[in-house]
C-alpha positions as CSV (number, residue, x, y, z in Angstrom):
1,M,108.7,72.3,106.8
2,T,109.0,72.9,110.5
3,I,106.0,73.8,112.6
4,E,107.3,77.4,112.9
5,E,107.7,77.7,109.2
6,I,104.1,76.4,108.6
7,E,102.8,78.8,111.2
8,R,104.6,81.7,109.5
9,A,103.3,80.7,106.1
10,L,99.7,80.5,107.6
11,H,100.1,83.9,109.1
12,T,101.2,85.3,105.8
13,H,98.3,83.8,104.0
14,V,95.9,85.1,106.6
15,V,97.2,88.7,106.2
16,Q,97.1,88.4,102.4
17,K,93.6,87.1,102.5
18,Q,92.4,89.9,104.8
19,S,93.9,92.4,102.4
20,Y,92.1,90.8,99.4
21,M,88.9,90.7,101.4
22,A,89.1,94.4,102.2
23,Q,89.7,95.1,98.5
24,L,86.8,92.9,97.5
25,N,84.5,94.8,100.0
26,E,85.6,98.1,98.4
27,A,84.9,96.8,94.9
28,E,81.5,95.6,95.9
29,S,80.7,98.9,97.7
30,A,81.8,100.8,94.6
31,L,79.6,98.6,92.3
32,H,76.7,99.2,94.6
33,E,77.2,103.0,94.5
34,L,77.4,102.9,90.7
35,T,74.0,101.4,90.1
36,D,72.2,104.3,88.5
37,E,74.9,106.9,88.3
38,E,75.3,109.0,85.1
39,E,78.7,110.3,86.2
40,A,81.5,108.4,87.7
41,Y,85.1,109.1,88.7
42,K,88.1,106.9,89.5
43,L,91.4,107.5,91.1
44,V,94.5,107.1,88.9
45,G,97.4,107.5,91.2
46,S,96.6,110.7,93.1
47,I,94.4,112.2,90.4
48,M,90.6,111.7,90.1
49,L,89.4,111.4,86.5
50,K,86.0,111.2,85.0
51,A,85.1,107.8,83.8
52,D,82.4,106.0,81.8
53,P,80.1,104.3,84.4
54,A,79.6,101.3,82.2
55,K,83.3,100.7,81.7
56,L,84.0,101.4,85.3
57,K,81.4,98.8,86.3
58,E,83.0,96.3,83.9
59,E,86.5,97.0,85.5
60,L,85.0,96.6,89.0
61,Q,83.3,93.3,88.0
62,E,86.6,92.0,86.6
63,R,88.5,93.1,89.8
64,K,85.9,91.5,91.9
65,Q,86.2,88.2,90.0
66,S,90.0,88.3,90.2
67,L,89.9,88.9,94.0
68,T,87.4,86.2,94.5
69,T,89.7,83.7,92.7
70,R,92.7,84.8,94.7
71,I,90.8,84.4,98.0
72,A,89.7,80.9,97.0
73,S,93.3,80.0,96.1
74,I,94.6,81.3,99.4
75,E,91.9,79.4,101.3
76,K,93.0,76.2,99.6
77,Q,96.6,76.9,100.4
78,E,95.6,77.6,104.0
79,Q,93.8,74.2,104.2
80,K,96.8,72.4,103.0
81,L,99.1,74.2,105.4
82,Q,96.7,73.6,108.3
83,Q,96.7,69.8,107.4
84,Q,100.4,69.9,107.3
85,L,100.6,71.6,110.6
86,E,98.3,69.1,112.2
87,K,100.4,66.3,110.8
88,E,103.6,67.8,112.1
89,Q,102.0,68.4,115.6
90,Q,100.8,64.7,115.7
91,A,104.3,63.5,114.7
92,L,105.8,65.6,117.4
93,L,103.3,64.4,120.0
94,G,103.8,60.8,118.9
95,D,107.6,61.2,119.4
96,A,107.1,62.5,123.0
């Protein structure tokens, strides 16, 4: 991979991680709001439907876990790309 390709890949990973972080924050916020609610609603497409709070909490916990796993995976990939970028930059500087 060239330095430019690595930088593009890093940028893509950063954007993707930011998106997942925003979704994770939304899930955490929703879980916080659901603490003692007797009624809950969720969006399905453009329609808001009444939902069982316990089931909704379970879905949000699963979503939170999935997002956390994805973020960790992206962070590992970012580290590898960063190392690869540093290696390529050192090689370039060594040739100069």
